[in-house]
SELO-982579 format. One record per residue: x, y, z of N, C-alpha, C, O, CB in turn; chain; residue in three letters; residue number from 0. Coordinates in steps of 0.05 Angstrom, whole numbers, plus 5000, padded with zeros to 4 digits. Glycine has a CB too. Layout:
BEGIN
+------+------+------+------+------+------+------+------+------+------+------+------+------+------+------+--------+--------+-----+
:  n.X :  n.Y :  n.Z : ca.X : ca.Y : ca.Z :  c.X :  c.Y :  c.Z :  o.X :  o.Y :  o.Z : cb.X : cb.Y : cb.Z : chaine : residu : num :
+------+------+------+------+------+------+------+------+------+------+------+------+------+------+------+--------+--------+-----+
:    X :    Y :    Z :    X :    Y :    Z :    X :    Y :    Z :    X :    Y :    Z :    X :    Y :    Z :      A :    ala : NUM :
...
+------+------+------+------+------+------+------+------+------+------+------+------+------+------+------+--------+--------+-----+
//
This chain:
BEGIN
+------+------+------+------+------+------+------+------+------+------+------+------+------+------+------+--------+--------+-----+
:  n.X :  n.Y :  n.Z : ca.X : ca.Y : ca.Z :  c.X :  c.Y :  c.Z :  o.X :  o.Y :  o.Z : cb.X : cb.Y : cb.Z : chaine : residu : num :
+------+------+------+------+------+------+------+------+------+------+------+------+------+------+------+--------+--------+-----+
: 9273 : 3835 : 2858 : 9267 : 3849 : 2833 : 9237 : 3853 : 2831 : 9221 : 3837 : 2841 : 9277 : 3834 : 2809 :      A :    met :   0 :
: 9229 : 3875 : 2818 : 9201 : 3880 : 2816 : 9192 : 3884 : 2787 : 9176 : 3901 : 2781 : 9194 : 3905 : 2832 :      A :    asn :   1 :
: 9204 : 3867 : 2769 : 9195 : 3868 : 2742 : 9212 : 3885 : 2723 : 9206 : 3887 : 2700 : 9167 : 3877 : 2741 :      A :    gly :   2 :
: 9232 : 3897 : 2734 : 9250 : 3913 : 2717 : 9279 : 3910 : 2725 : 9284 : 3902 : 2748 : 9242 : 3943 : 2717 :      A :    his :   3 :
: 9297 : 3915 : 2707 : 9325 : 3912 : 2714 : 9332 : 3930 : 2738 : 9322 : 3952 : 2741 : 9343 : 3919 : 2690 :      A :    pro :   4 :
: 9350 : 3919 : 2755 : 9357 : 3934 : 2779 : 9386 : 3945 : 2779 : 9394 : 3960 : 2797 : 9353 : 3917 : 2803 :      A :    ser :   5 :
: 9401 : 3938 : 2758 : 9428 : 3950 : 2757 : 9436 : 3952 : 2727 : 9423 : 3942 : 2710 : 9448 : 3933 : 2772 :      A :    asn :   6 :
: 9458 : 3965 : 2723 : 9468 : 3970 : 2695 : 9470 : 3945 : 2679 : 9461 : 3944 : 2656 : 9494 : 3985 : 2696 :      A :    arg :   7 :
: 9483 : 3924 : 2690 : 9488 : 3900 : 2675 : 9461 : 3886 : 2667 : 9457 : 3877 : 2645 : 9505 : 3880 : 2691 :      A :    glu :   8 :
: 9443 : 3885 : 2687 : 9417 : 3873 : 2681 : 9402 : 3890 : 2660 : 9388 : 3878 : 2643 : 9400 : 3871 : 2707 :      A :    glu :   9 :
: 9404 : 3916 : 2661 : 9392 : 3933 : 2641 : 9403 : 3927 : 2613 : 9387 : 3926 : 2594 : 9396 : 3962 : 2648 :      A :    asp :  10 :
: 9429 : 3924 : 2611 : 9441 : 3918 : 2585 : 9431 : 3891 : 2574 : 9425 : 3889 : 2551 : 9471 : 3917 : 2588 :      A :    leu :  11 :
: 9429 : 3871 : 2592 : 9419 : 3845 : 2584 : 9390 : 3847 : 2575 : 9382 : 3836 : 2554 : 9421 : 3824 : 2607 :      A :    val :  12 :
: 9373 : 3861 : 2590 : 9345 : 3865 : 2583 : 9342 : 3878 : 2555 : 9327 : 3868 : 2538 : 9330 : 3881 : 2604 :      A :    phe :  13 :
: 9357 : 3900 : 2551 : 9354 : 3915 : 2526 : 9363 : 3897 : 2502 : 9349 : 3896 : 2482 : 9371 : 3940 : 2527 :      A :    val :  14 :
: 9385 : 3883 : 2505 : 9394 : 3866 : 2483 : 9374 : 3843 : 2477 : 9368 : 3838 : 2454 : 9422 : 3853 : 2491 :      A :    ala :  15 :
: 9364 : 3830 : 2498 : 9345 : 3808 : 2494 : 9319 : 3818 : 2483 : 9306 : 3806 : 2466 : 9341 : 3792 : 2520 :      A :    leu :  16 :
: 9310 : 3841 : 2493 : 9285 : 3853 : 2484 : 9287 : 3862 : 2455 : 9269 : 3857 : 2439 : 9278 : 3877 : 2502 :      A :    cys :  17 :
: 9309 : 3874 : 2447 : 9313 : 3882 : 2419 : 9312 : 3857 : 2401 : 9299 : 3858 : 2380 : 9340 : 3896 : 2416 :      A :    asp :  18 :
: 9325 : 3836 : 2410 : 9324 : 3811 : 2394 : 9296 : 3800 : 2393 : 9286 : 3791 : 2372 : 9344 : 3790 : 2405 :      A :    arg :  19 :
: 9282 : 3800 : 2415 : 9255 : 3789 : 2417 : 9236 : 3804 : 2398 : 9219 : 3792 : 2386 : 9245 : 3790 : 2446 :      A :    phe :  20 :
: 9239 : 3830 : 2397 : 9221 : 3847 : 2380 : 9230 : 3849 : 2351 : 9216 : 3860 : 2334 : 9219 : 3875 : 2392 :      A :    leu :  21 :
: 9254 : 3839 : 2345 : 9265 : 3842 : 2318 : 9248 : 3828 : 2298 : 9238 : 3806 : 2302 : 9294 : 3831 : 2318 :      A :    ser :  22 :
: 9245 : 3841 : 2275 : 9230 : 3829 : 2253 : 9250 : 3817 : 2233 : 9241 : 3805 : 2213 : 9212 : 3849 : 2239 :      A :    thr :  23 :
: 9276 : 3821 : 2237 : 9295 : 3811 : 2218 : 9310 : 3786 : 2227 : 9324 : 3773 : 2211 : 9315 : 3832 : 2212 :      A :    thr :  24 :
: 9308 : 3779 : 2253 : 9322 : 3755 : 2263 : 9302 : 3732 : 2265 : 9279 : 3735 : 2274 : 9334 : 3761 : 2291 :      A :    asn :  25 :
: 9310 : 3709 : 2256 : 9293 : 3686 : 2257 : 9290 : 3676 : 2286 : 9268 : 3669 : 2294 : 9305 : 3663 : 2240 :      A :    ile :  26 :
: 9312 : 3676 : 2301 : 9311 : 3668 : 2329 : 9305 : 3691 : 2347 : 9316 : 3713 : 2343 : 9337 : 3654 : 2337 :      A :    arg :  27 :
: 9288 : 3687 : 2367 : 9282 : 3708 : 2386 : 9299 : 3706 : 2411 : 9294 : 3719 : 2432 : 9252 : 3708 : 2393 :      A :    arg :  28 :
: 9320 : 3689 : 2410 : 9338 : 3684 : 2432 : 9366 : 3692 : 2424 : 9371 : 3699 : 2400 : 9337 : 3654 : 2441 :      A :    thr :  29 :
: 9384 : 3692 : 2443 : 9412 : 3699 : 2437 : 9430 : 3678 : 2449 : 9425 : 3668 : 2471 : 9419 : 3728 : 2446 :      A :    met :  30 :
: 9453 : 3673 : 2436 : 9473 : 3657 : 2449 : 9487 : 3675 : 2469 : 9485 : 3699 : 2468 : 9494 : 3645 : 2428 :      A :    thr :  31 :
: 9501 : 3662 : 2488 : 9517 : 3678 : 2507 : 9537 : 3696 : 2493 : 9541 : 3719 : 2501 : 9531 : 3659 : 2527 :      A :    arg :  32 :
: 9549 : 3686 : 2471 : 9569 : 3702 : 2456 : 9555 : 3726 : 2443 : 9566 : 3748 : 2445 : 9582 : 3684 : 2434 :      A :    lys :  33 :
: 9532 : 3722 : 2431 : 9518 : 3745 : 2419 : 9510 : 3765 : 2441 : 9512 : 3789 : 2437 : 9492 : 3735 : 2405 :      A :    glu :  34 :
: 9501 : 3755 : 2464 : 9493 : 3772 : 2486 : 9517 : 3788 : 2496 : 9515 : 3811 : 2503 : 9480 : 3756 : 2508 :      A :    leu :  35 :
: 9540 : 3774 : 2498 : 9564 : 3787 : 2507 : 9572 : 3810 : 2487 : 9579 : 3832 : 2496 : 9588 : 3767 : 2510 :      A :    gln :  36 :
: 9570 : 3804 : 2462 : 9577 : 3824 : 2441 : 9557 : 3848 : 2442 : 9565 : 3871 : 2439 : 9578 : 3812 : 2414 :      A :    gln :  37 :
: 9532 : 3842 : 2446 : 9511 : 3863 : 2446 : 9513 : 3881 : 2470 : 9507 : 3904 : 2469 : 9484 : 3850 : 2444 :      A :    ala :  38 :
: 9521 : 3869 : 2493 : 9522 : 3885 : 2518 : 9549 : 3897 : 2523 : 9550 : 3917 : 2538 : 9514 : 3867 : 2541 :      A :    thr :  39 :
: 9570 : 3886 : 2512 : 9597 : 3896 : 2518 : 9608 : 3885 : 2544 : 9629 : 3894 : 2553 : 9597 : 3926 : 2517 :      A :    gly :  40 :
: 9593 : 3867 : 2557 : 9601 : 3856 : 2583 : 9622 : 3834 : 2578 : 9619 : 3819 : 2558 : 9577 : 3845 : 2599 :      A :    leu :  41 :
: 9642 : 3831 : 2595 : 9660 : 3809 : 2592 : 9645 : 3783 : 2601 : 9625 : 3785 : 2615 : 9687 : 3813 : 2608 :      A :    asp :  42 :
: 9656 : 3761 : 2593 : 9643 : 3735 : 2598 : 9637 : 3730 : 2627 : 9615 : 3721 : 2634 : 9660 : 3712 : 2587 :      A :    ala :  43 :
: 9655 : 3737 : 2645 : 9651 : 3732 : 2673 : 9629 : 3749 : 2685 : 9612 : 3740 : 2700 : 9677 : 3737 : 2689 :      A :    glu :  44 :
: 9628 : 3775 : 2677 : 9607 : 3793 : 2687 : 9580 : 3784 : 2676 : 9560 : 3785 : 2691 : 9613 : 3822 : 2679 :      A :    val :  45 :
: 9579 : 3776 : 2651 : 9554 : 3767 : 2639 : 9544 : 3742 : 2654 : 9520 : 3741 : 2660 : 9558 : 3760 : 2609 :      A :    leu :  46 :
: 9561 : 3723 : 2660 : 9553 : 3699 : 2674 : 9542 : 3706 : 2702 : 9522 : 3695 : 2711 : 9576 : 3679 : 2676 :      A :    glu :  47 :
: 9556 : 3723 : 2716 : 9547 : 3732 : 2743 : 9520 : 3746 : 2741 : 9503 : 3742 : 2758 : 9568 : 3750 : 2756 :      A :    glu :  48 :
: 9516 : 3762 : 2721 : 9491 : 3776 : 2717 : 9469 : 3756 : 2711 : 9447 : 3758 : 2723 : 9493 : 3796 : 2694 :      A :    thr :  49 :
: 9474 : 3737 : 2694 : 9453 : 3716 : 2688 : 9447 : 3700 : 2712 : 9424 : 3693 : 2717 : 9463 : 3698 : 2665 :      A :    leu :  50 :
: 9467 : 3693 : 2728 : 9462 : 3678 : 2753 : 9445 : 3694 : 2772 : 9426 : 3684 : 2784 : 9489 : 3671 : 2767 :      A :    lys :  51 :
: 9451 : 3720 : 2775 : 9435 : 3737 : 2792 : 9406 : 3740 : 2783 : 9388 : 3741 : 2800 : 9447 : 3765 : 2793 :      A :    gly :  52 :
: 9402 : 3740 : 2757 : 9375 : 3742 : 2747 : 9359 : 3716 : 2751 : 9334 : 3716 : 2750 : 9376 : 3748 : 2717 :      A :    leu :  53 :
: 9372 : 3694 : 2755 : 9359 : 3668 : 2759 : 9353 : 3662 : 2788 : 9343 : 3640 : 2794 : 9375 : 3646 : 2747 :      A :    arg :  54 :
: 9359 : 3680 : 2806 : 9353 : 3677 : 2834 : 9373 : 3660 : 2849 : 9392 : 3649 : 2838 : 9326 : 3664 : 2837 :      A :    gly :  55 :
: 9369 : 3658 : 2876 : 9389 : 3645 : 2893 : 9392 : 3615 : 2887 : 9413 : 3604 : 2892 : 9381 : 3648 : 2922 :      A :    pro :  56 :
: 9371 : 3602 : 2876 : 9373 : 3574 : 2870 : 9379 : 3569 : 2841 : 9381 : 3546 : 2832 : 9347 : 3560 : 2877 :      A :    asp :  57 :
: 9384 : 3591 : 2825 : 9390 : 3589 : 2797 : 9369 : 3574 : 2780 : 9375 : 3563 : 2759 : 9417 : 3575 : 2793 :      A :    ala :  58 :
: 9344 : 3575 : 2789 : 9323 : 3561 : 2775 : 9299 : 3579 : 2768 : 9280 : 3570 : 2756 : 9313 : 3538 : 2791 :      A :    arg :  59 :
: 9301 : 3605 : 2775 : 9280 : 3623 : 2770 : 9282 : 3633 : 2741 : 9300 : 3647 : 2733 : 9281 : 3647 : 2789 :      A :    asp :  60 :
: 9262 : 3625 : 2725 : 9262 : 3633 : 2696 : 9245 : 3658 : 2691 : 9238 : 3664 : 2668 : 9251 : 3610 : 2679 :      A :    asp :  61 :
: 9238 : 3673 : 2712 : 9220 : 3696 : 2709 : 9232 : 3717 : 2691 : 9217 : 3729 : 2675 : 9214 : 3708 : 2736 :      A :    ser :  62 :
: 9258 : 3722 : 2693 : 9270 : 3743 : 2678 : 9285 : 3733 : 2654 : 9281 : 3743 : 2631 : 9290 : 3759 : 2695 :      A :    tyr :  63 :
: 9301 : 3712 : 2657 : 9315 : 3699 : 2635 : 9314 : 3669 : 2640 : 9314 : 3659 : 2663 : 9344 : 3709 : 2632 :      A :    val :  64 :
: 9314 : 3654 : 2618 : 9316 : 3625 : 2619 : 9340 : 3617 : 2602 : 9347 : 3631 : 2583 : 9290 : 3611 : 2610 :      A :    ala :  65 :
: 9353 : 3596 : 2610 : 9376 : 3586 : 2595 : 9368 : 3559 : 2582 : 9357 : 3542 : 2595 : 9400 : 3583 : 2613 :      A :    leu :  66 :
: 9375 : 3557 : 2557 : 9370 : 3533 : 2542 : 9395 : 3526 : 2527 : 9400 : 3535 : 2505 : 9345 : 3536 : 2522 :      A :    glu :  67 :
: 9412 : 3510 : 2540 : 9439 : 3504 : 2529 : 9455 : 3530 : 2530 : 9459 : 3542 : 2551 : 9437 : 3493 : 2501 :      A :    gly :  68 :
: 9465 : 3538 : 2507 : 9480 : 3563 : 2505 : 9463 : 3587 : 2499 : 9473 : 3609 : 2497 : 9501 : 3560 : 2483 :      A :    asp :  69 :
: 9437 : 3583 : 2495 : 9419 : 3605 : 2488 : 9406 : 3617 : 2513 : 9399 : 3603 : 2532 : 9398 : 3595 : 2469 :      A :    arg :  70 :
: 9402 : 3643 : 2512 : 9389 : 3658 : 2533 : 9362 : 3669 : 2522 : 9361 : 3680 : 2500 : 9407 : 3682 : 2543 :      A :    val :  71 :
: 9341 : 3665 : 2538 : 9314 : 3671 : 2529 : 9301 : 3690 : 2549 : 9306 : 3687 : 2573 : 9297 : 3645 : 2526 :      A :    ile :  72 :
: 9285 : 3708 : 2540 : 9270 : 3725 : 2558 : 9250 : 3708 : 2573 : 9236 : 3692 : 2562 : 9255 : 3747 : 2542 :      A :    leu :  73 :
: 9249 : 3712 : 2600 : 9230 : 3699 : 2616 : 9203 : 3714 : 2615 : 9202 : 3735 : 2603 : 9239 : 3696 : 2645 :      A :    gly :  74 :
: 9182 : 3703 : 2626 : 9155 : 3715 : 2623 : 9153 : 3743 : 2634 : 9138 : 3759 : 2623 : 9135 : 3698 : 2637 :      A :    pro :  75 :
: 9166 : 3750 : 2656 : 9164 : 3777 : 2667 : 9176 : 3797 : 2648 : 9163 : 3817 : 2642 : 9178 : 3779 : 2695 :      A :    val :  76 :
: 9200 : 3792 : 2639 : 9213 : 3810 : 2620 : 9200 : 3809 : 2593 : 9199 : 3830 : 2579 : 9243 : 3804 : 2618 :      A :    trp :  77 :
: 9190 : 3786 : 2584 : 9176 : 3784 : 2558 : 9152 : 3803 : 2558 : 9147 : 3816 : 2538 : 9168 : 3755 : 2552 :      A :    arg :  78 :
: 9136 : 3803 : 2580 : 9113 : 3820 : 2582 : 9121 : 3850 : 2582 : 9109 : 3866 : 2568 : 9097 : 3814 : 2608 :      A :    ala :  79 :
: 9142 : 3856 : 2596 : 9152 : 3884 : 2597 : 9162 : 3892 : 2569 : 9157 : 3914 : 2560 : 9175 : 3887 : 2618 :      A :    lys :  80 :
: 9176 : 3874 : 2556 : 9187 : 3880 : 2530 : 9164 : 3883 : 2509 : 9165 : 3901 : 2493 : 9206 : 3857 : 2521 :      A :    cys :  81 :
: 9144 : 3866 : 2511 : 9121 : 3867 : 2493 : 9106 : 3893 : 2495 : 9092 : 3901 : 2476 : 9103 : 3844 : 2497 :      A :    gly :  82 :
: 9108 : 3906 : 2518 : 9093 : 3931 : 2522 : 9109 : 3956 : 2512 : 9098 : 3978 : 2510 : 9088 : 3935 : 2552 :      A :    ala :  83 :
: 9134 : 3952 : 2504 : 9150 : 3973 : 2493 : 9143 : 3979 : 2464 : 9134 : 3961 : 2450 : 9180 : 3967 : 2496 :      A :    leu :  84 :
: 9147 : 4004 : 2455 : 9143 : 4009 : 2426 : 9162 : 3993 : 2409 : 9185 : 3987 : 2418 : 9148 : 4039 : 2421 :      A :    pro :  85 :
: 9154 : 3984 : 2386 : 9171 : 3968 : 2369 : 9195 : 3984 : 2359 : 9216 : 3972 : 2354 : 9154 : 3958 : 2345 :      A :    arg :  86 :
: 9192 : 4010 : 2356 : 9214 : 4026 : 2346 : 9233 : 4033 : 2369 : 9224 : 4048 : 2388 : 9203 : 4052 : 2332 :      A :    asp :  87 :
: 9258 : 4024 : 2369 : 9276 : 4029 : 2391 : 9280 : 4059 : 2396 : 9286 : 4067 : 2419 : 9303 : 4017 : 2386 :      A :    pro :  88 :
: 9277 : 4076 : 2376 : 9280 : 4105 : 2379 : 9258 : 4117 : 2397 : 9262 : 4138 : 2409 : 9280 : 4119 : 2352 :      A :    ala :  89 :
: 9236 : 4103 : 2400 : 9213 : 4113 : 2416 : 9214 : 4103 : 2445 : 9197 : 4111 : 2461 : 9187 : 4104 : 2404 :      A :    leu :  90 :
: 9234 : 4086 : 2452 : 9236 : 4075 : 2479 : 9249 : 4094 : 2498 : 9252 : 4088 : 2521 : 9250 : 4049 : 2479 :      A :    arg :  91 :
+------+------+------+------+------+------+------+------+------+------+------+------+------+------+------+--------+--------+-----+
//
């Protein structure tokens, strides 16, 4: 990966997490797996496989996403990319 989503599922995860991260109405800037599943429309198995893929071959790479219990958090690479986007989703 070179700092951006490389497939449809990863793109859906990025957009959902980025929207939450930039939200001014949500207290938490993270999402539960269930919230992420609902926001992306991915079934649980596909979501888990996508999250595993984003964490690298050793499942320890937090560059794109980090896992904290049931919560999914933007990693530093995606957080920087997300922070550079316009706050208004209509302008993205």
